[in-house]
A tleap script that builds the chain and sets N, CA, C and O, in Angstrom:
source leaprc.protein.ff14SB
mol = sequence {
  NMET LYS ALA GLY VAL ARG ALA ALA VAL ARG
  PRO ALA ALA THR THR VAL VAL ILE ALA THR
  LEU THR LEU LEU MET ALA TYR ALA GLY VAL
  ASN LEU SER THR PRO ALA ASN ALA ALA ALA
  SER LEU LEU SER GLN GLY LYS PRO ALA THR
  ALA SER SER VAL GLU ASN ALA GLY THR PRO
  ALA SER ALA ALA VAL ASP GLY ASP THR GLY
  THR ARG TRP SER SER ALA ALA GLY ASP PRO
  GLN TRP LEU ARG VAL ASP LEU GLY ALA SER
  ALA THR VAL SER GLN VAL VAL LEU ASN TRP
  GLU ALA ALA TYR GLY THR ALA PHE GLN VAL
  GLN VAL SER SER ASP ALA ALA THR TRP THR
  THR ILE TYR ASN THR THR THR GLY THR GLY
  GLY THR GLN THR LEU ASN VAL SER GLY THR
  GLY ARG TYR VAL ARG CMET
}
set mol.1.N position { -293.865 162.315 185.024 }
set mol.1.CA position { -294.462 161.182 185.356 }
set mol.1.C position { -295.028 160.562 184.068 }
set mol.1.O position { -295.287 161.323 183.136 }
set mol.2.N position { -295.218 159.376 183.954 }
set mol.2.CA position { -295.788 158.807 182.757 }
set mol.2.C position { -296.886 157.715 183.081 }
set mol.2.O position { -296.939 157.126 184.161 }
set mol.3.N position { -297.658 157.534 182.145 }
set mol.3.CA position { -298.706 156.572 182.194 }
set mol.3.C position { -298.480 155.558 181.088 }
set mol.3.O position { -298.096 155.935 179.981 }
set mol.4.N position { -298.710 154.271 181.364 }
set mol.4.CA position { -298.491 153.294 180.286 }
set mol.4.C position { -299.803 152.540 180.066 }
set mol.4.O position { -300.556 152.271 181.001 }
set mol.5.N position { -300.051 152.206 178.778 }
set mol.5.CA position { -301.184 151.452 178.457 }
set mol.5.C position { -300.720 150.461 177.388 }
set mol.5.O position { -300.166 150.897 176.378 }
set mol.6.N position { -300.902 149.259 177.544 }
set mol.6.CA position { -300.562 148.283 176.553 }
set mol.6.C position { -301.884 147.687 175.927 }
set mol.6.O position { -302.834 147.341 176.629 }
set mol.7.N position { -301.871 147.603 174.683 }
set mol.7.CA position { -303.088 147.109 174.018 }
set mol.7.C position { -302.821 146.375 172.780 }
set mol.7.O position { -301.769 146.570 172.171 }
set mol.8.N position { -303.667 145.576 172.383 }
set mol.8.CA position { -303.505 144.833 171.004 }
set mol.8.C position { -304.802 144.808 170.385 }
set mol.8.O position { -305.834 144.750 171.054 }
set mol.9.N position { -304.782 144.853 169.055 }
set mol.9.CA position { -305.845 144.708 168.281 }
set mol.9.C position { -305.455 144.150 166.946 }
set mol.9.O position { -304.278 144.179 166.587 }
set mol.10.N position { -306.441 143.624 166.172 }
set mol.10.CA position { -306.026 142.942 164.934 }
set mol.10.C position { -306.086 143.881 163.754 }
set mol.10.O position { -306.783 144.896 163.789 }
set mol.11.N position { -305.333 143.533 162.678 }
set mol.11.CA position { -305.369 144.487 161.587 }
set mol.11.C position { -306.646 144.535 160.871 }
set mol.11.O position { -307.267 143.492 160.666 }
set mol.12.N position { -307.095 145.707 160.463 }
set mol.12.CA position { -308.319 145.811 159.804 }
set mol.12.C position { -308.091 146.491 158.479 }
set mol.12.O position { -307.055 147.103 158.217 }
set mol.13.N position { -309.062 146.362 157.695 }
set mol.13.CA position { -308.900 147.041 156.276 }
set mol.13.C position { -308.798 148.542 156.543 }
set mol.13.O position { -307.949 149.235 155.984 }
set mol.14.N position { -309.672 149.014 157.397 }
set mol.14.CA position { -309.651 150.388 157.704 }
set mol.14.C position { -309.695 150.606 159.158 }
set mol.14.O position { -310.366 149.876 159.888 }
set mol.15.N position { -309.001 151.585 159.595 }
set mol.15.CA position { -309.022 151.813 161.084 }
set mol.15.C position { -309.915 153.187 161.248 }
set mol.15.O position { -309.594 154.233 160.685 }
set mol.16.N position { -310.879 153.076 161.947 }
set mol.16.CA position { -311.708 154.248 162.222 }
set mol.16.C position { -311.209 154.970 163.398 }
set mol.16.O position { -311.002 154.312 164.418 }
set mol.17.N position { -311.000 156.170 163.396 }
set mol.17.CA position { -310.593 156.951 164.499 }
set mol.17.C position { -311.713 157.727 165.163 }
set mol.17.O position { -312.473 158.468 164.539 }
set mol.18.N position { -311.765 157.527 166.369 }
set mol.18.CA position { -312.783 158.220 166.973 }
set mol.18.C position { -312.306 159.153 168.035 }
set mol.18.O position { -311.622 160.110 167.671 }
set mol.19.N position { -312.501 159.041 168.947 }
set mol.19.CA position { -311.943 159.993 169.856 }
set mol.19.C position { -310.877 159.395 170.702 }
set mol.19.O position { -310.533 160.003 171.716 }
set mol.20.N position { -310.436 158.498 170.452 }
set mol.20.CA position { -309.360 157.946 170.855 }
set mol.20.C position { -309.191 156.807 171.617 }
set mol.20.O position { -310.196 156.343 172.157 }
set mol.21.N position { -308.456 156.431 171.723 }
set mol.21.CA position { -308.197 155.215 172.225 }
set mol.21.C position { -309.470 154.689 172.013 }
set mol.21.O position { -309.828 153.525 171.840 }
set mol.22.N position { -309.901 155.409 172.042 }
set mol.22.CA position { -311.049 155.126 171.778 }
set mol.22.C position { -311.036 155.559 170.525 }
set mol.22.O position { -311.359 156.675 170.119 }
set mol.23.N position { -310.769 154.921 170.104 }
set mol.23.CA position { -311.021 155.103 168.919 }
set mol.23.C position { -309.922 155.297 168.135 }
set mol.23.O position { -309.582 156.345 167.587 }
set mol.24.N position { -309.437 154.338 168.112 }
set mol.24.CA position { -308.460 154.443 167.325 }
set mol.24.C position { -307.472 153.478 167.187 }
set mol.24.O position { -306.378 153.711 166.672 }
set mol.25.N position { -307.791 152.487 167.593 }
set mol.25.CA position { -307.028 151.425 167.395 }
set mol.25.C position { -307.769 150.445 166.747 }
set mol.25.O position { -308.840 150.046 167.206 }
set mol.26.N position { -307.274 150.016 165.694 }
set mol.26.CA position { -308.022 148.938 165.070 }
set mol.26.C position { -306.982 147.897 164.747 }
set mol.26.O position { -306.161 148.038 163.840 }
set mol.27.N position { -307.050 146.936 165.465 }
set mol.27.CA position { -306.413 145.748 165.349 }
set mol.27.C position { -304.873 145.752 165.399 }
set mol.27.O position { -304.209 145.531 164.386 }
set mol.28.N position { -304.360 145.989 166.512 }
set mol.28.CA position { -302.957 145.843 166.685 }
set mol.28.C position { -302.522 145.870 168.136 }
set mol.28.O position { -303.303 146.220 169.021 }
set mol.29.N position { -301.390 145.535 168.357 }
set mol.29.CA position { -300.892 145.627 169.863 }
set mol.29.C position { -300.321 146.961 170.044 }
set mol.29.O position { -299.685 147.503 169.140 }
set mol.30.N position { -300.530 147.524 171.213 }
set mol.30.CA position { -300.189 148.800 171.526 }
set mol.30.C position { -299.809 148.990 172.944 }
set mol.30.O position { -300.499 148.496 173.836 }
set mol.31.N position { -298.729 149.692 173.201 }
set mol.31.CA position { -298.300 150.041 174.615 }
set mol.31.C position { -298.388 151.553 174.668 }
set mol.31.O position { -297.627 152.189 173.939 }
set mol.32.N position { -299.179 152.148 175.403 }
set mol.32.CA position { -299.252 153.554 175.529 }
set mol.32.C position { -298.692 154.074 176.786 }
set mol.32.O position { -299.187 153.751 177.866 }
set mol.33.N position { -297.636 154.901 176.692 }
set mol.33.CA position { -296.984 155.375 177.892 }
set mol.33.C position { -297.286 156.924 177.788 }
set mol.33.O position { -297.084 157.527 176.734 }
set mol.34.N position { -297.756 157.517 178.869 }
set mol.34.CA position { -297.943 158.928 178.872 }
set mol.34.C position { -297.270 159.649 179.924 }
set mol.34.O position { -297.809 159.756 181.025 }
set mol.35.N position { -296.063 160.187 179.668 }
set mol.35.CA position { -295.359 160.970 180.671 }
set mol.35.C position { -295.964 162.287 180.795 }
set mol.35.O position { -296.277 162.922 179.787 }
set mol.36.N position { -296.156 162.755 182.023 }
set mol.36.CA position { -296.701 164.068 182.311 }
set mol.36.C position { -295.587 165.055 182.510 }
set mol.36.O position { -295.675 166.221 182.125 }
set mol.37.N position { -294.523 164.552 183.129 }
set mol.37.CA position { -293.353 165.356 183.379 }
set mol.37.C position { -292.046 164.507 182.995 }
set mol.37.O position { -292.109 163.461 182.348 }
set mol.38.N position { -290.948 165.030 183.430 }
set mol.38.CA position { -289.746 164.274 183.114 }
set mol.38.C position { -289.562 163.024 184.133 }
set mol.38.O position { -288.728 162.140 183.937 }
set mol.39.N position { -290.346 163.055 185.121 }
set mol.39.CA position { -290.236 161.973 186.130 }
set mol.39.C position { -290.594 160.637 185.347 }
set mol.39.O position { -291.305 160.662 184.342 }
set mol.40.N position { -290.102 159.569 185.826 }
set mol.40.CA position { -290.259 158.286 185.233 }
set mol.40.C position { -291.262 157.403 185.951 }
set mol.40.O position { -291.133 156.180 185.894 }
set mol.41.N position { -292.210 157.943 186.595 }
set mol.41.CA position { -293.242 157.217 187.321 }
set mol.41.C position { -294.399 156.927 186.450 }
set mol.41.O position { -295.007 157.853 185.914 }
set mol.42.N position { -294.755 155.631 186.270 }
set mol.42.CA position { -295.776 155.234 185.377 }
set mol.42.C position { -297.199 155.537 186.039 }
set mol.42.O position { -297.615 154.828 186.955 }
set mol.43.N position { -297.876 156.539 185.574 }
set mol.43.CA position { -299.228 156.905 185.974 }
set mol.43.C position { -300.307 155.861 185.823 }
set mol.43.O position { -301.160 155.685 186.693 }
set mol.44.N position { -300.254 155.198 184.742 }
set mol.44.CA position { -301.315 154.244 184.369 }
set mol.44.C position { -301.222 152.874 184.925 }
set mol.44.O position { -302.196 152.122 184.948 }
set mol.45.N position { -299.986 152.532 185.400 }
set mol.45.CA position { -299.780 151.117 185.843 }
set mol.45.C position { -300.722 150.810 186.887 }
set mol.45.O position { -300.817 151.531 187.880 }
set mol.46.N position { -301.512 149.648 186.696 }
set mol.46.CA position { -302.370 149.210 187.798 }
set mol.46.C position { -303.657 149.997 187.842 }
set mol.46.O position { -304.520 149.641 188.645 }
set mol.47.N position { -303.866 151.031 187.054 }
set mol.47.CA position { -305.079 151.800 187.010 }
set mol.47.C position { -306.263 151.135 186.318 }
set mol.47.O position { -306.020 150.249 185.499 }
set mol.48.N position { -307.480 151.472 186.565 }
set mol.48.CA position { -308.616 150.882 185.863 }
set mol.48.C position { -308.515 151.182 184.409 }
set mol.48.O position { -308.353 152.332 183.999 }
set mol.49.N position { -308.615 150.123 183.615 }
set mol.49.CA position { -308.703 150.211 182.133 }
set mol.49.C position { -309.996 149.660 181.620 }
set mol.49.O position { -310.464 148.629 182.103 }
set mol.50.N position { -310.599 150.329 180.635 }
set mol.50.CA position { -311.897 149.849 180.043 }
set mol.50.C position { -311.673 149.885 178.471 }
set mol.50.O position { -311.035 150.787 177.927 }
set mol.51.N position { -312.190 148.940 177.863 }
set mol.51.CA position { -312.056 148.927 176.353 }
set mol.51.C position { -313.448 148.627 175.698 }
set mol.51.O position { -314.387 148.133 176.323 }
set mol.52.N position { -313.482 148.962 174.434 }
set mol.52.CA position { -314.692 148.813 173.707 }
set mol.52.C position { -315.005 147.312 173.512 }
set mol.52.O position { -316.157 146.934 173.298 }
set mol.53.N position { -314.007 146.507 173.586 }
set mol.53.CA position { -314.199 145.051 173.355 }
set mol.53.C position { -312.876 144.297 173.637 }
set mol.53.O position { -311.802 144.898 173.687 }
set mol.54.N position { -312.986 143.004 173.814 }
set mol.54.CA position { -311.749 142.226 173.985 }
set mol.54.C position { -311.874 140.980 173.065 }
set mol.54.O position { -312.956 140.436 172.840 }
set mol.55.N position { -310.760 140.594 172.581 }
set mol.55.CA position { -310.722 139.504 171.670 }
set mol.55.C position { -311.086 138.225 172.379 }
set mol.55.O position { -311.863 137.409 171.884 }
set mol.56.N position { -310.466 138.061 173.630 }
set mol.56.CA position { -310.796 136.861 174.437 }
set mol.56.C position { -310.382 137.149 175.866 }
set mol.56.O position { -309.807 138.191 176.182 }
set mol.57.N position { -310.703 136.167 176.730 }
set mol.57.CA position { -310.449 136.348 178.115 }
set mol.57.C position { -308.955 136.537 178.433 }
set mol.57.O position { -308.651 137.127 179.470 }
set mol.58.N position { -308.041 136.088 177.632 }
set mol.58.CA position { -306.634 136.203 177.858 }
set mol.58.C position { -306.081 137.522 177.437 }
set mol.58.O position { -304.876 137.722 177.587 }
set mol.59.N position { -306.863 138.457 176.917 }
set mol.59.CA position { -306.287 139.730 176.487 }
set mol.59.C position { -307.267 140.888 177.027 }
set mol.59.O position { -307.829 141.654 176.245 }
set mol.60.N position { -307.419 140.954 178.339 }
set mol.60.CA position { -308.349 141.970 178.868 }
set mol.60.C position { -307.798 143.448 178.779 }
set mol.60.O position { -306.606 143.645 178.541 }
set mol.61.N position { -308.599 144.376 178.957 }
set mol.61.CA position { -308.180 145.735 179.060 }
set mol.61.C position { -307.119 146.032 180.119 }
set mol.61.O position { -306.204 146.834 179.933 }
set mol.62.N position { -307.299 145.344 181.224 }
set mol.62.CA position { -306.370 145.505 182.390 }
set mol.62.C position { -304.968 145.107 182.089 }
set mol.62.O position { -304.035 145.564 182.750 }
set mol.63.N position { -304.786 144.240 181.076 }
set mol.63.CA position { -303.455 143.758 180.696 }
set mol.63.C position { -302.710 144.889 180.005 }
set mol.63.O position { -301.493 144.776 179.859 }
set mol.64.N position { -303.335 145.950 179.576 }
set mol.64.CA position { -302.669 147.107 178.962 }
set mol.64.C position { -301.884 147.911 180.035 }
set mol.64.O position { -300.912 148.605 179.737 }
set mol.65.N position { -302.346 147.783 181.264 }
set mol.65.CA position { -301.662 148.668 182.308 }
set mol.65.C position { -301.187 147.849 183.481 }
set mol.65.O position { -301.174 148.358 184.602 }
set mol.66.N position { -300.786 146.579 183.276 }
set mol.66.CA position { -300.432 145.765 184.342 }
set mol.66.C position { -298.866 145.796 184.653 }
set mol.66.O position { -298.378 145.219 185.625 }
set mol.67.N position { -298.184 146.480 183.789 }
set mol.67.CA position { -296.722 146.635 183.916 }
set mol.67.C position { -295.938 145.430 183.422 }
set mol.67.O position { -294.723 145.353 183.602 }
set mol.68.N position { -296.662 144.460 182.779 }
set mol.68.CA position { -296.000 143.199 182.283 }
set mol.68.C position { -295.908 143.307 180.690 }
set mol.68.O position { -296.934 143.272 180.009 }
set mol.69.N position { -294.763 143.428 180.179 }
set mol.69.CA position { -294.641 143.603 178.729 }
set mol.69.C position { -295.013 142.281 177.993 }
set mol.69.O position { -295.103 142.281 176.766 }
set mol.70.N position { -295.216 141.231 178.676 }
set mol.70.CA position { -295.626 139.939 178.091 }
set mol.70.C position { -297.081 139.808 178.005 }
set mol.70.O position { -297.558 138.798 177.487 }
set mol.71.N position { -297.825 140.729 178.462 }
set mol.71.CA position { -299.351 140.730 178.340 }
set mol.71.C position { -299.793 141.905 177.503 }
set mol.71.O position { -299.072 142.881 177.294 }
set mol.72.N position { -301.017 141.759 177.034 }
set mol.72.CA position { -301.569 142.975 176.180 }
set mol.72.C position { -302.998 142.858 176.218 }
set mol.72.O position { -303.534 141.834 176.640 }
set mol.73.N position { -303.654 143.860 175.798 }
set mol.73.CA position { -305.048 143.981 175.441 }
set mol.73.C position { -305.221 143.756 173.985 }
set mol.73.O position { -304.433 144.256 173.182 }
set mol.74.N position { -306.270 142.986 173.600 }
set mol.74.CA position { -306.543 142.831 172.193 }
set mol.74.C position { -308.053 142.940 172.021 }
set mol.74.O position { -308.831 142.303 172.731 }
set mol.75.N position { -308.455 143.800 171.014 }
set mol.75.CA position { -309.788 144.071 170.814 }
set mol.75.C position { -310.507 142.921 169.903 }
set mol.75.O position { -309.800 142.099 169.319 }
set mol.76.N position { -311.789 142.888 169.806 }
set mol.76.CA position { -312.402 142.103 168.835 }
set mol.76.C position { -312.147 142.638 167.512 }
set mol.76.O position { -311.804 143.820 167.470 }
set mol.77.N position { -312.257 141.946 166.337 }
set mol.77.CA position { -312.018 142.475 165.075 }
set mol.77.C position { -313.154 143.410 164.684 }
set mol.77.O position { -314.313 143.080 164.935 }
set mol.78.N position { -312.894 144.469 164.129 }
set mol.78.CA position { -313.897 145.537 163.667 }
set mol.78.C position { -313.582 146.884 164.146 }
set mol.78.O position { -313.011 147.054 165.223 }
set mol.79.N position { -313.923 147.815 163.405 }
set mol.79.CA position { -313.778 149.227 163.745 }
set mol.79.C position { -315.002 149.831 164.120 }
set mol.79.O position { -316.065 149.459 163.623 }
set mol.80.N position { -314.926 150.799 165.019 }
set mol.80.CA position { -313.839 151.348 165.777 }
set mol.80.C position { -313.663 150.536 167.100 }
set mol.80.O position { -314.604 149.933 167.616 }
set mol.81.N position { -312.424 150.559 167.604 }
set mol.81.CA position { -312.144 149.996 168.950 }
set mol.81.C position { -311.442 151.013 169.735 }
set mol.81.O position { -310.774 151.872 169.158 }
set mol.82.N position { -311.554 150.975 171.125 }
set mol.82.CA position { -310.801 151.873 171.896 }
set mol.82.C position { -310.357 151.310 173.303 }
set mol.82.O position { -310.851 150.277 173.754 }
set mol.83.N position { -309.505 151.964 173.897 }
set mol.83.CA position { -308.954 151.662 175.229 }
set mol.83.C position { -308.880 152.962 176.068 }
set mol.83.O position { -308.320 153.961 175.616 }
set mol.84.N position { -309.448 152.937 177.290 }
set mol.84.CA position { -309.416 154.005 178.119 }
set mol.84.C position { -308.825 153.690 179.522 }
set mol.84.O position { -309.077 152.629 180.094 }
set mol.85.N position { -308.008 154.678 180.067 }
set mol.85.CA position { -307.385 154.418 181.307 }
set mol.85.C position { -307.728 155.579 182.259 }
set mol.85.O position { -307.576 156.750 181.913 }
set mol.86.N position { -308.178 155.232 183.428 }
set mol.86.CA position { -308.579 156.257 184.512 }
set mol.86.C position { -307.289 156.402 185.359 }
set mol.86.O position { -306.898 155.484 186.080 }
set mol.87.N position { -306.645 157.581 185.248 }
set mol.87.CA position { -305.422 157.854 185.922 }
set mol.87.C position { -305.637 158.103 187.388 }
set mol.87.O position { -304.693 158.120 188.178 }
set mol.88.N position { -307.008 158.316 187.781 }
set mol.88.CA position { -307.269 158.623 189.168 }
set mol.88.C position { -307.203 159.984 189.556 }
set mol.88.O position { -307.820 160.347 190.557 }
set mol.89.N position { -306.523 160.793 188.881 }
set mol.89.CA position { -306.415 162.258 189.173 }
set mol.89.C position { -305.991 162.940 187.835 }
set mol.89.O position { -305.521 162.276 186.911 }
set mol.90.N position { -306.164 164.218 187.768 }
set mol.90.CA position { -305.806 164.929 186.505 }
set mol.90.C position { -304.277 164.912 186.450 }
set mol.90.O position { -303.589 164.991 187.468 }
set mol.91.N position { -303.772 164.804 185.205 }
set mol.91.CA position { -302.310 164.827 185.002 }
set mol.91.C position { -302.078 165.597 183.738 }
set mol.91.O position { -302.937 165.602 182.857 }
set mol.92.N position { -300.860 166.298 183.607 }
set mol.92.CA position { -300.480 166.833 182.384 }
set mol.92.C position { -299.778 165.830 181.509 }
set mol.92.O position { -298.827 165.212 181.987 }
set mol.93.N position { -300.171 165.606 180.238 }
set mol.93.CA position { -299.661 164.650 179.382 }
set mol.93.C position { -298.817 165.341 178.312 }
set mol.93.O position { -299.301 166.162 177.533 }
set mol.94.N position { -297.478 164.956 178.308 }
set mol.94.CA position { -296.610 165.665 177.332 }
set mol.94.C position { -296.022 164.616 176.362 }
set mol.94.O position { -295.459 165.022 175.346 }
set mol.95.N position { -296.110 163.384 176.594 }
set mol.95.CA position { -295.643 162.306 175.648 }
set mol.95.C position { -296.379 161.051 175.835 }
set mol.95.O position { -296.718 160.627 176.940 }
set mol.96.N position { -296.637 160.416 174.607 }
set mol.96.CA position { -297.346 159.074 174.620 }
set mol.96.C position { -296.399 158.089 173.886 }
set mol.96.O position { -295.929 158.405 172.793 }
set mol.97.N position { -296.137 157.005 174.419 }
set mol.97.CA position { -295.261 156.037 173.594 }
set mol.97.C position { -296.177 154.853 173.367 }
set mol.97.O position { -296.735 154.269 174.295 }
set mol.98.N position { -296.313 154.517 172.057 }
set mol.98.CA position { -297.077 153.360 171.726 }
set mol.98.C position { -296.093 152.320 171.319 }
set mol.98.O position { -295.154 152.597 170.572 }
set mol.99.N position { -296.306 151.059 171.827 }
set mol.99.CA position { -295.467 149.858 171.426 }
set mol.99.C position { -296.511 148.875 170.762 }
set mol.99.O position { -297.194 148.114 171.448 }
set mol.100.N position { -296.587 148.932 169.500 }
set mol.100.CA position { -297.458 148.032 168.751 }
set mol.100.C position { -296.913 146.625 168.527 }
set mol.100.O position { -295.705 146.388 168.558 }
set mol.101.N position { -297.811 145.739 168.310 }
set mol.101.CA position { -297.389 144.354 167.894 }
set mol.101.C position { -297.161 144.431 166.339 }
set mol.101.O position { -297.146 145.518 165.762 }
set mol.102.N position { -296.989 143.256 165.696 }
set mol.102.CA position { -296.915 143.338 164.249 }
set mol.102.C position { -298.055 143.990 163.555 }
set mol.102.O position { -297.868 144.728 162.587 }
set mol.103.N position { -299.268 143.720 164.049 }
set mol.103.CA position { -300.445 144.383 163.529 }
set mol.103.C position { -300.643 145.687 164.239 }
set mol.103.O position { -300.521 145.718 165.463 }
set mol.104.N position { -300.944 146.777 163.550 }
set mol.104.CA position { -301.136 148.016 164.203 }
set mol.104.C position { -302.033 148.907 163.476 }
set mol.104.O position { -302.239 148.743 162.274 }
set mol.105.N position { -302.624 149.928 164.212 }
set mol.105.CA position { -303.524 150.858 163.687 }
set mol.105.C position { -302.763 151.955 162.879 }
set mol.105.O position { -301.780 152.500 163.381 }
set mol.106.N position { -303.204 152.281 161.636 }
set mol.106.CA position { -302.641 153.332 160.923 }
set mol.106.C position { -303.359 154.685 161.173 }
set mol.106.O position { -302.769 155.753 161.007 }
set mol.107.N position { -304.622 154.606 161.567 }
set mol.107.CA position { -305.409 155.803 161.814 }
set mol.107.C position { -305.899 155.721 163.276 }
set mol.107.O position { -306.712 154.876 163.648 }
set mol.108.N position { -305.353 156.650 164.077 }
set mol.108.CA position { -305.796 156.568 165.540 }
set mol.108.C position { -305.714 158.017 166.094 }
set mol.108.O position { -305.191 158.953 165.490 }
set mol.109.N position { -306.298 158.087 167.319 }
set mol.109.CA position { -306.269 159.345 168.149 }
set mol.109.C position { -305.909 159.029 169.498 }
set mol.109.O position { -306.168 157.943 170.017 }
set mol.110.N position { -305.314 159.971 170.070 }
set mol.110.CA position { -305.085 159.817 171.656 }
set mol.110.C position { -305.881 161.140 172.181 }
set mol.110.O position { -305.786 162.234 171.625 }
set mol.111.N position { -306.623 160.897 173.252 }
set mol.111.CA position { -307.445 161.950 173.825 }
set mol.111.C position { -307.317 161.924 175.274 }
set mol.111.O position { -307.006 160.909 175.899 }
set mol.112.N position { -307.576 163.122 175.829 }
set mol.112.CA position { -307.737 163.223 177.328 }
set mol.112.C position { -309.107 163.838 177.637 }
set mol.112.O position { -309.778 164.488 176.835 }
set mol.113.N position { -309.429 163.552 178.885 }
set mol.113.CA position { -310.783 164.009 179.451 }
set mol.113.C position { -310.725 164.141 180.957 }
set mol.113.O position { -310.079 163.349 181.644 }
set mol.114.N position { -311.399 165.136 181.450 }
set mol.114.CA position { -311.460 165.282 182.939 }
set mol.114.C position { -312.659 164.410 183.463 }
set mol.114.O position { -312.655 164.010 184.627 }
set mol.115.N position { -313.646 164.130 182.631 }
set mol.115.CA position { -314.792 163.461 183.114 }
set mol.115.C position { -315.262 162.166 182.271 }
set mol.115.O position { -316.346 161.632 182.507 }
set mol.116.N position { -314.478 161.744 181.384 }
set mol.116.CA position { -314.734 160.604 180.542 }
set mol.116.C position { -315.969 160.782 179.645 }
set mol.116.O position { -316.499 159.824 179.083 }
set mol.117.N position { -316.385 161.992 179.539 }
set mol.117.CA position { -317.486 162.318 178.724 }
set mol.117.C position { -317.210 163.300 177.564 }
set mol.117.O position { -317.689 163.141 176.442 }
set mol.118.N position { -316.442 164.280 177.894 }
set mol.118.CA position { -315.927 165.278 176.906 }
set mol.118.C position { -314.506 165.075 176.665 }
set mol.118.O position { -313.711 165.123 177.604 }
set mol.119.N position { -314.132 164.852 175.472 }
set mol.119.CA position { -312.769 164.504 175.103 }
set mol.119.C position { -312.065 165.569 174.288 }
set mol.119.O position { -312.701 166.235 173.470 }
set mol.120.N position { -310.770 165.747 174.488 }
set mol.120.CA position { -309.946 166.688 173.769 }
set mol.120.C position { -308.819 165.775 173.037 }
set mol.120.O position { -308.074 165.030 173.674 }
set mol.121.N position { -308.785 165.905 171.755 }
set mol.121.CA position { -307.799 165.168 171.025 }
set mol.121.C position { -306.446 165.830 171.072 }
set mol.121.O position { -306.278 166.987 170.686 }
set mol.122.N position { -305.474 165.059 171.560 }
set mol.122.CA position { -304.061 165.587 171.694 }
set mol.122.C position { -303.137 164.998 170.542 }
set mol.122.O position { -302.001 165.440 170.366 }
set mol.123.N position { -303.641 164.046 169.818 }
set mol.123.CA position { -302.852 163.454 168.824 }
set mol.123.C position { -303.821 162.835 167.729 }
set mol.123.O position { -304.825 162.216 168.083 }
set mol.124.N position { -303.551 162.985 166.612 }
set mol.124.CA position { -304.402 162.378 165.505 }
set mol.124.C position { -303.476 162.037 164.264 }
set mol.124.O position { -302.689 162.861 163.796 }
set mol.125.N position { -303.627 160.838 163.804 }
set mol.125.CA position { -302.833 160.479 162.565 }
set mol.125.C position { -303.757 159.441 161.739 }
set mol.125.O position { -304.638 158.741 162.237 }
set mol.126.N position { -303.392 159.480 160.420 }
set mol.126.CA position { -303.946 158.435 159.522 }
set mol.126.C position { -302.681 157.721 158.912 }
set mol.126.O position { -302.813 156.948 157.962 }
set mol.127.N position { -301.503 157.979 159.449 }
set mol.127.CA position { -300.298 157.322 158.890 }
set mol.127.C position { -299.468 156.721 160.020 }
set mol.127.O position { -298.247 156.868 160.067 }
set mol.128.N position { -300.111 156.091 160.859 }
set mol.128.CA position { -299.373 155.305 161.960 }
set mol.128.C position { -298.351 154.279 161.387 }
set mol.128.O position { -298.646 153.579 160.419 }
set mol.129.N position { -297.199 154.210 161.979 }
set mol.129.CA position { -296.115 153.358 161.430 }
set mol.129.C position { -295.932 152.118 162.142 }
set mol.129.O position { -295.108 151.309 161.715 }
set mol.130.N position { -296.660 151.857 163.262 }
set mol.130.CA position { -296.470 150.590 164.095 }
set mol.130.C position { -295.095 150.639 164.766 }
set mol.130.O position { -294.420 151.668 164.788 }
set mol.131.N position { -294.698 149.441 165.329 }
set mol.131.CA position { -293.460 149.473 166.146 }
set mol.131.C position { -293.611 150.407 167.387 }
set mol.131.O position { -294.696 150.512 167.959 }
set mol.132.N position { -292.576 151.035 167.760 }
set mol.132.CA position { -292.659 151.936 168.892 }
set mol.132.C position { -292.729 153.358 168.344 }
set mol.132.O position { -291.826 153.822 167.647 }
set mol.133.N position { -293.824 154.035 168.677 }
set mol.133.CA position { -294.162 155.346 168.227 }
set mol.133.C position { -294.124 156.338 169.556 }
set mol.133.O position { -294.900 156.161 170.495 }
set mol.134.N position { -293.215 157.320 169.537 }
set mol.134.CA position { -293.198 158.212 170.657 }
set mol.134.C position { -293.820 159.588 170.123 }
set mol.134.O position { -293.320 160.239 169.207 }
set mol.135.N position { -294.938 159.927 170.797 }
set mol.135.CA position { -295.682 161.045 170.290 }
set mol.135.C position { -295.502 162.177 171.321 }
set mol.135.O position { -295.752 161.964 172.507 }
set mol.136.N position { -295.100 163.302 170.914 }
set mol.136.CA position { -294.955 164.444 171.795 }
set mol.136.C position { -296.337 165.184 171.737 }
set mol.136.O position { -296.772 165.604 170.664 }
set mol.137.N position { -296.951 165.318 172.807 }
set mol.137.CA position { -298.346 165.843 172.923 }
set mol.137.C position { -298.460 166.856 174.010 }
set mol.137.O position { -297.547 167.051 174.812 }
set mol.138.N position { -299.640 167.525 174.026 }
set mol.138.CA position { -299.833 168.476 175.159 }
set mol.138.C position { -301.279 168.500 175.569 }
set mol.138.O position { -302.133 168.907 174.781 }
set mol.139.N position { -301.594 168.060 176.823 }
set mol.139.CA position { -302.989 167.992 177.286 }
set mol.139.C position { -303.029 167.653 178.701 }
set mol.139.O position { -302.026 167.257 179.295 }
set mol.140.N position { -304.237 167.807 179.288 }
set mol.140.CA position { -304.429 167.568 180.744 }
set mol.140.C position { -305.691 166.755 180.886 }
set mol.140.O position { -306.657 167.051 180.184 }
set mol.141.N position { -305.761 165.725 181.762 }
set mol.141.CA position { -306.966 165.037 181.973 }
set mol.141.C position { -306.787 163.900 182.960 }
set mol.141.O position { -305.652 163.489 183.201 }
set mol.142.N position { -307.796 163.401 183.512 }
set mol.142.CA position { -307.835 162.251 184.384 }
set mol.142.C position { -307.868 160.959 183.537 }
set mol.142.O position { -307.308 159.930 183.914 }
set mol.143.N position { -308.521 161.055 182.428 }
set mol.143.CA position { -308.684 159.901 181.557 }
set mol.143.C position { -307.818 160.106 180.331 }
set mol.143.O position { -307.647 161.231 179.860 }
set mol.144.N position { -307.257 158.979 179.801 }
set mol.144.CA position { -306.521 158.933 178.609 }
set mol.144.C position { -307.160 157.822 177.727 }
set mol.144.O position { -307.409 156.716 178.205 }
set mol.145.N position { -307.408 158.121 176.493 }
set mol.145.CA position { -308.108 157.081 175.645 }
set mol.145.C position { -307.417 157.114 174.276 }
set mol.145.O position { -306.900 158.139 173.832 }
set mol.146.N position { -307.435 155.886 173.601 }
set mol.146.CA position { -306.827 155.778 172.312 }
set mol.146.C position { -307.826 154.997 171.523 }
set mol.146.O position { -307.604 154.724 170.343 }
savepdb mol mol.pdb
quit
C-alpha cells in the first residue's frame, strides 16, 4: 500500500530539518508517496493533512493528499516548515516518493509516529536533489511527517 502527500514550499537559503515533514521542507513542491507494501493503494489520499504554515489559501495542506497532481501544498517562506498526514491507522512504510517542484528542500527528514508526539526518523538528508526522489525506508506509524 502507499500513501501520498503533495506539498510545495519556496526555496530558502537554508533548510532546517526537524523531525520531518515536519521539518524538513523548506520551500519547494513535494509529493510524498509512502508505500507500505507492494500493493498500489494510496494510504494518504484524502486523509487529514496538517502543515506548519501555508503560503496562501490556494495551497492548503489538504492539497498534498487530494490525489490531484495539479494541486499542491505550499508553505510560508522561512525555516522550518513541515507537513503531516494522519493515515488513520498504523501502517508499515517501506518507500517514500517525493515529487518536488522547481524549488525543493535539500535538507529534510521523513518521520513516522504512532501518536503524533513521539517521532522516529526513517529518512534524513542534507543533499536532496529535487525532482522525483524515491526513498527506500523502513518504519511503522499512523502519522507521516516531512
